C-alpha positions as CSV (number, residue, x, y, z in Angstrom):
1,M,15.2,-30.6,17.6
2,Q,18.4,-30.1,15.7
3,E,16.6,-30.4,12.4
4,N,14.2,-27.6,13.5
5,L,17.0,-25.4,14.6
6,T,18.8,-25.9,11.3
7,E,15.6,-25.1,9.3
8,R,15.0,-21.9,11.4
9,K,18.6,-20.8,10.8
10,K,18.2,-21.5,7.0
11,T,15.0,-19.5,7.0
12,W,16.6,-16.5,8.8
13,N,19.5,-16.6,6.3
14,T,17.0,-16.5,3.5
15,I,15.3,-13.5,5.1
16,F,18.6,-11.8,5.6
17,I,19.6,-12.4,1.9
18,F,16.2,-11.0,0.7
19,L,16.4,-7.9,2.9
20,A,20.1,-7.3,1.9
21,F,19.2,-7.3,-1.8
22,V,16.1,-5.1,-1.2
23,T,18.3,-2.6,0.6
24,I,21.1,-2.6,-1.9
25,I,18.9,-2.3,-5.0
26,S,16.4,0.2,-3.4
27,S,19.3,2.5,-2.3
28,L,20.1,3.2,-6.0
29,F,16.5,4.3,-6.6
30,H,16.3,6.2,-3.4
31,Y,19.5,8.1,-4.4
32,A,17.9,8.8,-7.9
33,I,14.7,10.0,-6.3
34,V,16.4,12.4,-4.0
35,N,19.2,13.7,-6.3
36,L,18.0,13.3,-9.9
37,Y,15.2,15.1,-11.8
38,P,12.4,14.3,-12.3
39,S,12.5,12.4,-9.0
40,R,9.1,10.8,-9.2
41,M,10.1,9.1,-12.4
42,Y,12.2,6.6,-10.4
43,I,9.4,5.6,-7.9
44,G,8.1,3.0,-10.3
45,G,11.5,1.4,-10.4
46,L,11.8,1.5,-6.6
47,M,8.5,-0.3,-6.3
48,W,9.8,-3.3,-8.3
49,C,12.9,-3.7,-6.1
50,P,11.2,-6.1,-3.7
51,A,10.2,-8.3,-6.6
52,I,13.8,-8.3,-8.0
53,A,15.2,-9.1,-4.5
54,A,12.7,-12.0,-4.1
55,I,13.5,-13.5,-7.5
56,V,17.3,-13.2,-6.9
57,T,16.9,-14.8,-3.4
58,L,14.9,-17.7,-4.9
59,K,17.5,-18.3,-7.6
60,L,20.3,-18.3,-5.0
61,R,18.3,-20.8,-2.9
62,G,17.5,-23.0,-5.9
63,R,13.8,-22.5,-5.6
64,P,11.4,-21.9,-8.5
65,I,9.8,-18.5,-9.2
66,S,6.5,-20.4,-9.4
67,S,6.6,-20.7,-5.6
68,L,5.6,-17.0,-5.4
69,H,1.9,-17.7,-5.0
70,W,0.8,-16.7,-8.4
71,D,-2.6,-18.4,-8.3
72,W,-5.5,-16.0,-8.6
73,G,-7.3,-17.3,-5.5
74,H,-11.0,-17.2,-4.6
75,W,-12.9,-14.3,-6.1
76,K,-14.3,-13.5,-2.7
77,Y,-10.9,-12.3,-1.5
78,I,-10.4,-10.3,-4.7
79,R,-13.6,-8.5,-4.2
80,L,-12.9,-7.8,-0.5
81,S,-9.4,-6.6,-1.3
82,Y,-11.0,-4.0,-3.5
83,A,-13.8,-3.1,-1.1
84,V,-11.9,-2.8,2.2
85,P,-9.4,-0.1,1.2
86,A,-12.1,1.8,-0.7
87,V,-14.2,1.8,2.5
88,Y,-11.5,2.8,4.9
89,V,-10.3,5.7,2.7
90,T,-13.9,6.8,2.3
91,I,-14.5,6.7,6.1
92,T,-11.3,8.7,6.5
93,Y,-12.4,11.6,4.3
94,L,-16.1,11.5,5.5
95,S,-14.6,12.0,9.0
96,I,-12.4,14.8,7.8
97,W,-15.4,16.5,6.2
98,L,-17.7,15.8,9.2
99,F,-15.3,17.3,11.7
100,A,-14.5,20.3,9.4
101,L,-10.9,19.3,9.0
102,G,-11.2,19.8,5.3
103,G,-13.7,21.5,3.1
104,L,-15.9,20.0,0.4
105,P,-15.1,21.3,-3.1
106,D,-17.2,23.7,-5.0
107,Q,-18.2,23.3,-8.7
108,E,-15.2,25.2,-9.9
109,V,-12.8,22.8,-8.2
110,I,-14.7,19.8,-9.6
111,M,-14.6,21.2,-13.1
112,E,-10.8,21.9,-12.8
113,W,-10.3,18.3,-11.8
114,A,-12.4,17.2,-14.8
115,K,-10.3,19.4,-17.0
116,E,-7.1,17.7,-15.8
117,L,-8.7,14.3,-16.7
118,K,-9.7,15.7,-20.1
119,L,-13.4,15.3,-19.4
120,I,-14.2,18.9,-20.4
121,G,-15.5,19.2,-23.9
122,I,-17.3,15.9,-23.8
123,G,-20.9,17.0,-24.5
124,T,-22.3,19.3,-21.8
125,L,-21.0,17.6,-18.7
126,T,-22.4,19.0,-15.4
127,P,-19.9,19.1,-12.5
128,T,-21.8,16.2,-10.8
129,F,-21.7,14.0,-13.9
130,A,-18.0,14.8,-14.5
131,L,-17.3,13.9,-10.9
132,I,-19.0,10.5,-11.3
133,I,-17.1,9.7,-14.5
134,A,-13.8,10.7,-13.0
135,I,-14.3,8.5,-9.9
136,I,-15.3,5.5,-12.1
137,L,-12.3,6.0,-14.4
138,L,-9.9,6.3,-11.5
139,G,-11.5,3.4,-9.6
140,T,-11.1,1.1,-12.6
141,V,-8.6,2.2,-15.2
142,G,-6.6,4.0,-12.5
143,V,-6.5,0.9,-10.3
144,V,-5.4,-1.4,-13.1
145,R,-2.6,1.1,-14.0
146,A,-1.5,1.3,-10.3
147,M,-1.3,-2.5,-10.2
148,A,1.6,-2.3,-12.6
149,T,3.8,-0.9,-9.8
150,T,2.1,-2.4,-6.7
151,L,2.7,-5.9,-8.3
152,G,6.4,-5.3,-8.0
153,E,6.1,-4.6,-4.2
154,E,3.7,-7.4,-3.6
155,I,5.7,-10.1,-5.3
156,G,8.4,-9.3,-2.8
157,W,6.4,-8.5,0.4
158,R,3.3,-10.7,0.2
159,G,4.4,-13.2,-2.4
160,F,7.7,-14.1,-0.8
161,F,8.6,-12.3,2.5
162,I,5.5,-13.1,4.7
163,Y,5.8,-16.8,3.8
164,E,9.4,-16.9,4.9
165,L,8.4,-15.1,8.1
166,R,5.6,-17.5,8.7
167,K,8.2,-20.3,9.2
168,V,9.5,-18.5,12.3
169,F,6.7,-16.2,13.5
170,S,3.0,-16.3,14.4
171,F,0.4,-14.3,12.3
172,T,1.0,-11.4,14.7
173,G,4.7,-11.5,14.3
174,V,4.6,-11.9,10.5
175,S,2.2,-9.0,10.1
176,F,4.0,-6.6,12.5
177,F,7.5,-7.5,11.4
178,S,6.8,-7.4,7.7
179,G,4.8,-4.1,8.2
180,F,7.6,-2.5,10.1
181,I,10.2,-3.5,7.4
182,W,7.8,-2.3,4.7
183,A,7.3,1.1,6.4
184,S,11.0,1.5,7.0
185,W,11.7,0.8,3.4
186,H,9.7,4.0,2.6
187,W,11.4,6.3,5.1
188,P,13.7,8.2,2.6
189,L,10.6,9.2,0.6
190,I,8.9,10.5,3.8
191,V,12.0,12.5,4.7
192,Y,12.4,13.8,1.2
193,Y,8.8,14.7,0.4
194,G,7.5,15.3,4.0
195,E,6.7,18.6,5.5
196,N,6.3,17.6,9.2
197,I,8.7,14.7,9.1
198,Y,8.5,13.3,12.6
199,L,4.7,13.4,12.7
200,E,4.4,11.9,9.2
201,L,6.9,9.1,10.0
202,I,4.7,8.1,13.1
203,T,1.4,8.2,11.2
204,F,2.9,6.4,8.2
205,F,4.3,3.6,10.3
206,I,0.8,3.2,12.0
207,V,-0.8,3.1,8.5
208,I,1.6,0.7,6.9
209,I,1.7,-1.7,9.9
210,S,-2.1,-1.7,10.1
211,M,-2.4,-2.4,6.4
212,S,0.1,-5.2,6.8
213,F,-2.2,-7.0,9.2
214,I,-5.1,-6.8,6.7
215,M,-3.0,-7.7,3.6
216,T,-1.3,-10.6,5.4
217,Y,-4.8,-11.9,6.4
218,Y,-6.0,-11.9,2.8
219,A,-2.8,-13.3,1.4
220,F,-2.9,-16.3,3.8
221,K,-6.6,-16.8,3.4
222,S,-6.4,-16.8,-0.4
223,K,-2.9,-18.3,-0.7
224,S,-2.4,-15.7,-3.4
225,L,-0.5,-12.5,-3.9
226,W,-3.2,-10.9,-6.1
227,P,-5.5,-9.7,-3.3
228,A,-2.5,-7.8,-1.9
229,V,-1.7,-6.3,-5.3
230,I,-5.3,-5.1,-5.8
231,F,-5.6,-3.9,-2.1
232,H,-2.4,-1.9,-2.4
233,A,-3.4,-0.4,-5.8
234,V,-6.9,0.6,-4.6
235,S,-5.6,2.1,-1.4
236,N,-3.1,4.2,-3.3
237,V,-5.6,5.4,-5.9
238,F,-8.3,6.3,-3.4
239,V,-6.0,8.1,-0.9
240,Q,-3.8,9.7,-3.5
241,K,-5.9,10.4,-6.5
242,I,-9.6,10.4,-5.7
243,F,-10.2,12.1,-2.4
244,P,-7.4,14.8,-2.2
245,P,-8.8,16.8,-5.1
246,L,-12.2,16.6,-3.5
247,T,-11.0,18.1,-0.2
248,I,-10.1,21.7,0.3
249,K,-7.4,22.3,2.9
250,I,-8.4,24.4,5.8
251,E,-5.7,26.4,7.7
252,G,-4.4,24.6,10.8
253,T,-5.7,21.2,9.9
254,E,-3.1,20.0,7.4
255,H,-1.8,17.4,9.8
256,W,-5.1,15.5,9.6
257,L,-5.2,15.3,5.8
258,G,-3.7,12.9,3.3
259,E,-2.1,9.5,3.4
260,N,0.3,10.6,6.1
261,G,-2.4,12.4,8.1
262,I,-3.6,11.6,11.6
263,M,-7.2,10.7,10.5
264,F,-6.0,8.0,8.0
265,A,-3.7,6.6,10.7
266,V,-6.6,6.4,13.2
267,V,-9.0,4.7,10.7
268,T,-6.5,2.2,9.3
269,L,-5.4,1.3,12.9
270,I,-9.0,0.4,13.8
271,F,-9.3,-1.8,10.6
272,G,-5.9,-3.4,11.4
273,L,-7.0,-4.3,14.9
274,Y,-10.2,-5.8,13.6
275,F,-8.3,-8.0,11.2
276,W,-5.7,-8.9,13.8
277,R,-8.5,-10.2,16.2
278,K,-10.2,-11.9,13.2
279,A,-7.0,-13.7,12.3
280,L,-6.4,-14.9,15.9
281,K,-10.0,-16.1,16.2
282,E,-9.6,-18.1,13.0
283,K,-6.2,-19.4,14.2
284,L,-4.7,-18.2,10.9
């Protein structure tokens, strides 16, 4: 009994050390994002703060960096970690279009998007063909590029943090607590970039905690951080890069659109509940 109490105390100390370093290092980038120009330039650095904090914590604890679950894992979980976020973002925007909360783009909008991606001037591309090429490029090259920054977060959150939490919490506790911390870590960005701050904080917390249940599930099933890296990158690309240019905002419905929108929160919550029940059923 005494040995178990000692181990739990040691684990909580490790968690505290990690969170302290995440907070201290991240605060420097949060300051830069809010006060220095161009602010978005520092977001990539911010996303690597959890990785740095995890590595520093491991060094202080005398544990190897190789313990961060670097193995690729089963390809099944890699494929699913691409498919699931692509599906839930697609469902989000199909719902937005179906309920007339956002409009479908016309050919002019699609060609403007293609122009931004430098696809104009390649033969005689039709708007439809340009759209297909753009989605393929963003869904492949864009995802790989996004992984360069999501890797920094996932080394910390899903490579280290959830495994420490697993020593003292159930799957539900790990997913909820890590999701709450992960969402809280983003709050300065919501406050700085948000338009309706209170609503966006609520929807963002629902989204991130719901995603945490799914990503924790795949991390534990695969015993790898890579499904989480891919999941995070795909979710970011689809909800930030692919669907927003294809959706025309309609007056009065702006609260339903985007990654902090109500519709995205509703859809991810449904997915999160499904994976929570799935994990409990499998006694994960």
